[in-house]
Each structure stands twice: as C-alpha cells, then as structure tokens.
Backbone as CSV, one residue per row, in Angstrom:
resi,resn,N_x,N_y,N_z,CA_x,CA_y,CA_z,C_x,C_y,C_z
1,MET,0.798,-1.199,0.007,0.024,0.025,0.016,0.921,1.213,0.019
2,THR,0.591,2.193,-0.833,1.352,3.413,-0.882,0.978,4.376,0.138
3,ASP,1.913,5.256,0.531,1.725,6.263,1.586,1.129,7.516,0.927
4,ASP,0.017,7.908,1.372,-0.610,9.169,0.776,-0.189,10.387,1.556
5,GLY,0.598,10.284,2.562,1.095,11.425,3.287,0.225,11.919,4.370
6,SER,-0.971,11.341,4.583,-1.929,11.794,5.574,-1.446,11.545,6.981
7,ALA,-0.586,10.521,7.178,-0.119,10.215,8.522,1.233,10.864,8.869
8,GLN,1.694,11.684,7.956,3.045,12.292,8.248,2.858,13.606,8.987
9,SER,3.863,13.937,9.819,3.853,15.167,10.618,4.086,16.365,9.657
10,THR,3.557,17.472,10.091,3.741,18.686,9.298,5.111,19.307,9.606
11,SER,5.893,18.835,10.617,7.122,19.473,10.976,8.359,18.696,10.557
12,VAL,8.207,17.572,9.796,9.355,16.784,9.450,9.858,17.020,8.040
13,TRP,9.329,17.997,7.356,9.647,18.233,5.962,10.940,19.133,5.911
14,PRO,11.856,18.904,4.991,12.974,19.819,4.855,12.553,21.181,4.353
15,LEU,13.276,22.163,4.730,12.951,23.545,4.320,13.272,23.823,2.884
16,PRO,12.391,24.475,2.168,12.729,24.944,0.831,13.773,26.098,0.926
17,LYS,14.595,26.216,-0.130,15.643,27.206,-0.054,15.361,28.483,-0.801
18,PHE,14.169,28.641,-1.313,13.938,29.755,-2.178,13.368,31.004,-1.512
19,HIS,13.020,30.912,-0.137,12.387,32.049,0.541,13.381,32.524,1.607
20,PHE,14.165,33.542,1.340,15.203,34.024,2.212,15.247,35.558,2.174
21,GLU,15.967,36.170,3.089,16.222,37.546,3.073,17.628,37.828,3.532
22,VAL,18.259,38.936,3.070,19.572,39.305,3.478,19.543,40.748,4.059
23,ARG,20.122,40.951,5.170,20.190,42.265,5.829,21.611,42.693,6.025
24,TRP,21.949,43.935,5.715,23.198,44.512,6.159,22.928,45.985,6.482
25,ASP,23.520,46.420,7.524,23.196,47.704,8.113,21.685,47.934,8.394
26,ASN,21.030,46.893,8.832,19.609,46.920,9.121,18.757,47.199,7.872
27,ALA,19.318,47.119,6.720,18.519,47.335,5.453,18.312,45.963,4.834
28,VAL,17.124,45.676,4.380,16.778,44.325,3.743,17.124,44.483,2.282
29,MET,17.927,43.617,1.768,18.286,43.637,0.399,17.680,42.381,-0.311
30,SER,17.358,42.496,-1.563,16.806,41.377,-2.276,17.829,40.724,-3.166
31,PHE,18.021,39.396,-3.098,19.089,38.709,-3.834,18.421,37.502,-4.517
32,GLN,18.971,37.197,-5.646,18.526,35.983,-6.367,19.213,34.692,-5.832
33,GLU,20.444,34.839,-5.336,21.190,33.679,-4.935,22.230,34.024,-3.870
34,VAL,22.377,33.135,-2.892,23.410,33.283,-1.870,24.164,31.965,-1.842
35,SER,25.482,32.022,-1.878,26.280,30.769,-1.813,27.556,31.069,-0.983
36,GLY,28.158,29.967,-0.499,29.372,30.034,0.262,29.200,30.044,1.735
37,LEU,28.088,29.624,2.259,27.831,29.561,3.728,28.497,28.273,4.320
38,ASP,29.812,28.295,4.392,30.516,27.095,4.862,31.589,27.470,5.855
39,ALA,32.003,26.480,6.620,33.069,26.623,7.579,33.844,25.283,7.544
40,GLU,35.179,25.390,7.870,36.050,24.225,7.856,37.035,24.345,8.958
41,ALA,37.270,23.231,9.657,38.333,23.239,10.681,39.554,22.660,9.987
42,GLN,40.609,23.438,9.984,41.833,22.993,9.359,42.601,21.998,10.270
43,PRO,42.919,20.795,9.791,43.599,19.889,10.678,45.139,20.228,10.913
44,ILE,45.507,19.926,12.121,46.877,20.010,12.475,47.417,18.580,12.629
45,GLU,48.518,18.282,11.961,49.106,16.923,12.054,50.333,17.042,12.935
46,TYR,50.482,16.058,13.870,51.639,16.025,14.810,52.072,14.609,15.064
47,ARG,53.261,14.339,15.066,53.847,13.053,15.424,55.142,13.259,16.153
48,HIS,55.302,12.786,17.433,56.530,12.851,18.091,57.430,11.729,17.726
49,GLY,58.741,11.871,17.938,59.753,10.948,17.396,59.691,9.583,17.889
50,ASN,59.196,9.303,19.040,59.222,7.937,19.630,57.754,7.399,19.639
51,SER,56.895,7.938,18.829,55.586,7.416,18.713,55.580,6.006,18.165
52,PRO,54.797,5.120,18.746,54.806,3.742,18.225,53.995,3.635,16.852
53,GLY,53.117,4.534,16.623,52.396,4.574,15.316,53.214,5.241,14.302
54,PHE,52.987,4.822,13.030,53.756,5.458,11.909,52.924,6.386,11.151
55,SER,51.939,7.023,11.802,51.182,8.120,11.163,50.973,9.193,12.186
56,PRO,50.749,10.435,11.803,50.638,11.510,12.689,49.244,11.520,13.345
57,VAL,49.126,12.133,14.487,47.811,12.432,15.147,47.247,13.702,14.470
58,LYS,45.937,13.627,14.257,45.285,14.849,13.710,44.361,15.397,14.731
59,MET,44.495,16.752,14.876,43.642,17.451,15.793,43.157,18.755,15.103
60,PRO,42.007,19.272,15.602,41.494,20.498,14.995,42.308,21.729,15.187
61,GLY,42.478,22.493,14.088,43.218,23.789,14.163,42.321,24.945,14.029
62,LEU,42.860,25.929,13.230,42.093,27.198,13.004,40.876,26.896,12.135
63,MET,39.798,27.641,12.432,38.621,27.634,11.621,38.869,28.452,10.387
64,LYS,38.282,27.973,9.258,38.368,28.686,7.968,36.978,28.863,7.428
65,HIS,36.619,30.084,7.075,35.299,30.349,6.497,35.479,30.754,5.037
66,GLY,34.572,30.233,4.260,34.597,30.560,2.857,34.059,31.960,2.551
67,ARG,34.310,32.345,1.322,33.784,33.629,0.819,32.328,33.425,0.517
68,VAL,31.489,34.431,0.800,30.057,34.374,0.517,29.811,35.191,-0.727
69,THR,29.052,34.601,-1.664,28.676,35.296,-2.915,27.256,35.597,-2.922
70,LEU,26.940,36.847,-3.219,25.482,37.256,-3.289,25.237,37.760,-4.723
71,LYS,24.197,37.239,-5.328,23.834,37.651,-6.668,22.472,38.299,-6.701
72,LYS,22.351,39.406,-7.465,21.026,40.049,-7.553,20.927,40.712,-8.944
73,GLY,19.664,41.046,-9.267,19.355,41.696,-10.531,19.854,43.184,-10.471
74,VAL,20.215,43.693,-11.591,20.706,45.051,-11.698,19.411,45.989,-11.842
75,PHE,19.311,46.973,-10.997,18.214,47.934,-10.986,18.740,49.315,-11.224
76,LYS,17.938,50.151,-11.893,18.287,51.522,-12.168,18.591,52.309,-10.876
77,SER,19.637,53.035,-10.770,20.060,53.816,-9.641,20.317,52.985,-8.365
78,ASP,20.659,51.732,-8.502,20.978,50.934,-7.326,22.438,50.579,-7.453
79,ASN,23.291,51.373,-6.680,24.739,51.205,-6.704,25.341,50.863,-5.315
80,LYS,24.516,50.153,-4.465,25.002,49.823,-3.099,26.223,48.994,-3.074
81,PHE,26.304,47.967,-4.000,27.523,47.177,-4.100,28.738,48.036,-4.372
82,TRP,28.623,48.872,-5.399,29.766,49.661,-5.862,30.178,50.745,-4.848
83,GLU,29.156,51.258,-4.125,29.473,52.283,-3.102,30.183,51.665,-1.919
84,TRP,29.812,50.417,-1.503,30.538,49.732,-0.451,31.898,49.354,-0.857
85,PHE,32.030,48.921,-2.063,33.387,48.458,-2.548,34.238,49.743,-2.748
86,GLY,33.665,50.846,-3.077,34.400,52.103,-3.187,34.914,52.706,-1.945
87,GLU,34.480,52.166,-0.819,34.929,52.596,0.506,36.285,52.048,0.879
88,ILE,36.788,51.088,0.121,38.088,50.549,0.437,39.189,51.557,0.098
89,LYS,39.877,51.986,1.077,40.911,52.975,0.930,42.085,52.639,1.812
90,MET,43.254,52.357,1.273,44.463,52.115,2.020,44.310,51.122,3.193
91,ASN,43.807,50.009,2.954,43.593,48.914,3.861,42.540,49.250,4.999
92,THR,41.666,50.204,4.708,40.538,50.465,5.602,39.227,50.263,4.888
93,ILE,38.269,49.713,5.577,36.961,49.462,5.029,35.988,49.410,6.140
94,LYS,34.852,49.913,5.892,33.688,49.806,6.902,33.229,48.397,6.797
95,ARG,33.427,47.614,7.937,32.954,46.324,7.997,31.543,46.301,8.513
96,LYS,30.764,45.319,7.957,29.304,45.282,8.308,29.024,43.873,8.794
97,THR,27.937,43.826,9.571,27.356,42.475,9.954,26.249,42.207,8.895
98,VAL,26.350,41.047,8.292,25.458,40.584,7.236,24.669,39.374,7.814
99,THR,23.366,39.488,7.752,22.489,38.427,8.311,21.711,37.861,7.143
100,ILE,21.755,36.486,7.052,21.032,35.824,5.981,20.030,34.895,6.678
101,SER,18.747,35.018,6.358,17.696,34.256,7.115,16.885,33.428,6.093
102,LEU,16.755,32.151,6.447,15.836,31.243,5.669,14.526,31.448,6.288
103,LEU,13.493,31.724,5.555,12.126,32.090,6.000,11.198,30.930,5.818
104,ASP,10.138,30.831,6.707,9.136,29.878,6.586,7.999,30.481,5.756
105,GLU,6.841,29.797,5.667,5.749,30.239,4.860,5.246,31.557,5.354
106,ALA,5.289,31.866,6.650,4.680,33.122,7.165,5.757,34.249,7.049
107,GLY,7.027,33.958,6.575,7.996,35.037,6.429,8.843,35.168,7.726
108,LYS,8.719,34.255,8.649,9.524,34.266,9.870,10.841,33.521,9.752
109,PRO,11.941,33.931,10.232,13.174,33.222,10.166,13.171,31.899,10.835
110,THR,13.643,30.846,10.126,13.759,29.497,10.697,15.261,29.169,10.961
111,MET,16.157,29.606,10.057,17.549,29.537,10.301,18.162,30.852,9.917
112,VAL,19.204,31.265,10.711,19.851,32.580,10.538,21.292,32.365,10.536
113,TRP,21.982,32.838,9.495,23.463,32.800,9.345,23.874,34.305,9.546
114,THR,24.769,34.531,10.407,25.311,35.875,10.667,26.822,35.958,10.338
115,LEU,27.236,36.783,9.466,28.601,37.002,9.058,29.124,38.152,9.838
116,ALA,30.175,37.941,10.570,30.838,39.095,11.356,31.905,39.762,10.603
117,ASN,31.897,41.105,10.669,32.926,41.940,10.106,33.083,41.652,8.574
118,ALA,31.967,41.652,7.908,32.029,41.349,6.459,32.419,42.579,5.649
119,TRP,33.152,42.312,4.561,33.539,43.417,3.679,33.728,42.900,2.261
120,PRO,33.494,43.695,1.190,33.575,43.157,-0.171,34.999,43.013,-0.641
121,ILE,35.163,41.866,-1.333,36.519,41.655,-1.904,36.447,41.591,-3.444
122,LYS,35.286,41.461,-3.957,35.143,41.347,-5.441,33.711,41.717,-5.891
123,ILE,33.643,42.425,-6.961,32.281,42.698,-7.543,32.410,42.285,-9.062
124,ALA,31.386,41.562,-9.462,31.276,41.179,-10.845,30.016,41.797,-11.472
125,GLY,30.236,42.654,-12.383,29.082,43.275,-13.105,28.464,42.231,-14.059
126,THR,27.336,42.599,-14.553,26.654,41.646,-15.532,27.358,41.574,-16.822
127,ASP,27.159,40.441,-17.504,27.700,40.374,-18.910,26.559,40.980,-19.798
128,LEU,27.029,41.446,-20.892,26.092,42.090,-21.850,26.079,41.291,-23.173
129,LYS,24.873,41.080,-23.657,24.751,40.260,-24.880,23.578,40.728,-25.679
130,SER,23.836,41.173,-26.928,22.761,41.725,-27.756,21.706,40.742,-28.142
131,THR,21.991,39.479,-28.118,20.966,38.470,-28.404,20.460,37.761,-27.202
132,GLY,20.820,38.282,-26.028,20.331,37.651,-24.819,18.949,37.960,-24.398
133,ASN,18.342,37.148,-23.582,16.947,37.334,-23.189,16.839,37.101,-21.659
134,GLU,17.937,37.473,-20.912,17.991,37.214,-19.511,17.979,38.570,-18.770
135,VAL,17.809,38.451,-17.489,17.872,39.546,-16.593,19.398,39.867,-16.317
136,ALA,19.760,41.175,-16.217,21.085,41.531,-15.883,21.409,41.200,-14.361
137,VAL,22.374,40.432,-14.111,22.649,40.032,-12.733,24.101,40.389,-12.369
138,GLU,24.235,41.018,-11.190,25.600,41.283,-10.726,25.800,40.539,-9.413
139,ALA,27.127,40.405,-9.085,27.441,39.606,-7.919,28.491,40.339,-7.072
140,ILE,28.372,40.124,-5.781,29.424,40.687,-4.815,29.887,39.436,-3.989
141,GLU,31.210,39.390,-3.819,31.851,38.373,-3.008,32.392,39.054,-1.781
142,ILE,32.009,38.546,-0.625,32.411,39.180,0.633,33.225,38.206,1.504
143,ALA,34.259,38.776,2.143,34.955,37.994,3.104,34.397,38.368,4.515
144,HIS,34.628,37.460,5.456,34.092,37.718,6.802,34.983,37.041,7.856
145,GLU,34.841,37.417,9.033,35.696,36.874,10.141,34.989,35.842,11.080
146,GLY,33.869,35.379,10.628,33.207,34.372,11.473,31.770,34.185,11.034
147,LEU,31.305,32.970,11.139,29.949,32.599,10.706,29.226,31.934,11.900
148,THR,28.130,32.465,12.275,27.310,31.813,13.361,25.974,31.461,12.717
149,ILE,25.472,30.314,13.272,24.180,29.790,12.775,23.276,29.664,13.962
150,ALA,22.034,30.189,13.768,21.001,30.040,14.872,19.713,29.535,14.262
151,SER,19.020,28.723,14.955,17.725,28.201,14.540,16.670,28.909,15.383
152,ALA,15.593,29.299,14.645,14.474,29.961,15.390,13.633,29.003,16.159
C-alpha cells in the first residue's frame, strides 16, 4: 500500500531554499542567490619521534570560513555594491554585519546565518549580450571573520 502522506507530521519536511532575506546595516536587500555559507576546521598533524604509530595524530586547528557570494538583478540607480566596494581605501573598509535568514511560509526566520565583520573583496558586473533574453545579474563576493548559525 502506498503512503498518501496523511499520516506524516507537518514538521518533518525539509525547508525549501527559495524564501530568504539578506540584511546589512539593518537594510533588507533582495538577492537571487546566496552561496558560500560554509566553515572548515583545518587539521593540524603532529607526530613525536618515539611514537609507536607510523602516522601523525590529527587534531582540529584554526577555523576557515569561505567567501560568501550574493547575486542580484541590476536595478536603475541601485549602486549599493559599488558604493560599499568604493569605501576601500588604504587597507581600511567599513565592515558590516550581514545576516542571511531562511524564512518559513509566514515570512519568519527559521535559520539565521550571521557573518561578522564582512567586507567586499570582489564585484562582478553583468555580462552584456545583444541576443540575450535574460535579466542583468551582478554579484558581490564578501569575506568575513566568522559565521554563526542560529535556529529559530
């Protein structure tokens, strides 16, 4: 007999990834895509000279966070990416807290990723094509000093 889903709980379904919001400086920004929300513990290998084993011991080292890429459509008179990138002067930049929230059906956050001390390292403008039929999309790549995840 096949399962028609009537006996399943409403809270065990995975969350869809298409309903999200991004905030920086308490302003909500609309994006088409967010990628790079990852963290990695770099392993440290150590072996002392009289160890009976012939392989090193591995232990956790420094945490490494990937670059986060945000993509959005190009809108008339919307230069927020370029203005923030233009603030880089002689190794100084205004760092911002960027918050990315995965939303439920009611628009309430269910998972929240917070990037500490984020700043832009790369901006990619849209490509232009005379025979294209797509929306113009630009991207900003940001570095950050820490990623925290919270569940609502």
